[in-house]
C-alpha positions as CSV (number, residue, x, y, z in Angstrom):
1,M,18.2,5.9,27.0
2,P,20.9,3.5,25.8
3,D,22.1,3.8,22.1
4,S,21.2,0.1,21.4
5,A,17.6,0.7,22.5
6,T,17.3,3.8,20.3
7,G,19.0,2.0,17.4
8,T,16.6,-1.0,17.6
9,G,13.6,1.3,17.7
10,F,14.9,3.2,14.7
11,R,15.6,-0.1,12.8
12,D,12.1,-1.3,13.6
13,I,10.6,2.0,12.2
14,I,12.7,1.7,9.0
15,R,11.8,-2.0,8.6
16,N,8.1,-1.4,9.0
17,W,8.3,1.5,6.6
18,M,10.1,-0.7,4.0
19,L,7.6,-3.5,4.5
20,T,4.7,-1.1,4.0
21,A,6.3,0.4,0.9
22,I,6.9,-3.1,-0.6
23,R,3.3,-4.2,0.2
24,E,1.9,-1.1,-1.5
25,W,4.2,-1.6,-4.5
26,R,2.9,-5.2,-4.8
27,R,-0.7,-3.9,-4.6
28,R,-0.2,-1.4,-7.4
29,K,1.6,-4.0,-9.5
30,L,-1.1,-6.6,-9.1
31,T,-3.8,-4.0,-9.7
32,A,-2.1,-3.0,-12.9
33,S,-1.8,-6.6,-14.0
34,L,-5.4,-7.3,-13.4
35,Q,-6.5,-4.0,-15.1
36,S,-4.5,-5.1,-18.2
37,L,-6.7,-8.1,-18.6
38,N,-9.7,-7.9,-20.9
39,D,-13.2,-8.2,-19.6
40,R,-13.5,-11.8,-20.7
41,Q,-10.4,-12.9,-18.8
42,L,-11.7,-11.1,-15.7
43,Q,-15.1,-12.7,-16.1
44,D,-13.5,-16.1,-16.3
45,M,-12.0,-15.4,-12.9
46,G,-15.2,-14.1,-11.5
47,V,-13.9,-10.6,-11.1
48,Y,-15.5,-7.3,-12.3
49,R,-13.2,-4.5,-13.3
50,D,-14.8,-2.1,-10.8
51,D,-14.0,-4.6,-8.0
52,I,-10.2,-5.0,-8.7
53,R,-9.0,-2.4,-6.2
54,R,-11.2,-3.6,-3.4
55,L,-10.2,-7.2,-4.1
56,V,-6.5,-6.5,-4.1
57,D,-6.8,-4.5,-0.9
58,Q,-8.1,-7.6,0.8
59,F,-5.0,-9.7,-0.1
60,D,-2.4,-10.6,2.5
61,D,1.3,-10.5,1.9
62,R,1.4,-14.1,0.7
63,E,-1.3,-13.4,-1.9
64,L,0.3,-10.2,-3.0
65,G,3.5,-12.2,-3.8
66,I,1.8,-14.3,-6.5
67,V,3.1,-13.9,-10.0
68,P,0.3,-13.3,-12.5
69,V,0.5,-15.3,-15.8
70,V,1.2,-12.9,-18.7
71,A,-0.8,-13.4,-21.8
72,G,1.3,-14.5,-24.7
73,R,4.0,-16.0,-22.5
74,R,5.5,-19.2,-23.8
75,D,5.1,-22.3,-21.8
76,A,8.0,-24.5,-20.7
77,S,7.8,-26.8,-23.7
78,Q,8.2,-23.9,-26.1
79,A,10.8,-22.0,-24.1
80,G,13.6,-24.5,-24.8
81,G,14.5,-24.7,-21.1
82,N,15.9,-27.5,-19.1
83,F,13.0,-29.8,-19.8
84,P,13.3,-33.1,-21.7
85,N,11.9,-33.2,-25.2
86,T,9.0,-35.7,-25.2
87,A,8.3,-35.7,-28.9
């Protein structure tokens, strides 16, 4: 078997392993973020705490890439970023 064919197969195995590891890391991260919300916040989204793991397991890679909004985070107008002051 040529070295290039073996190398390509090995690279594919490593790539698939890395993608799986990243996907599982994102699942754990999103699950932890949702678990950190209080019951009222979950209820507002229509999610029950017992359903979080099942719900996250159904997400695809695009959905796993979402960034949850963190409670207490300042919005752009308070952050003093590169936004014009409209006051």
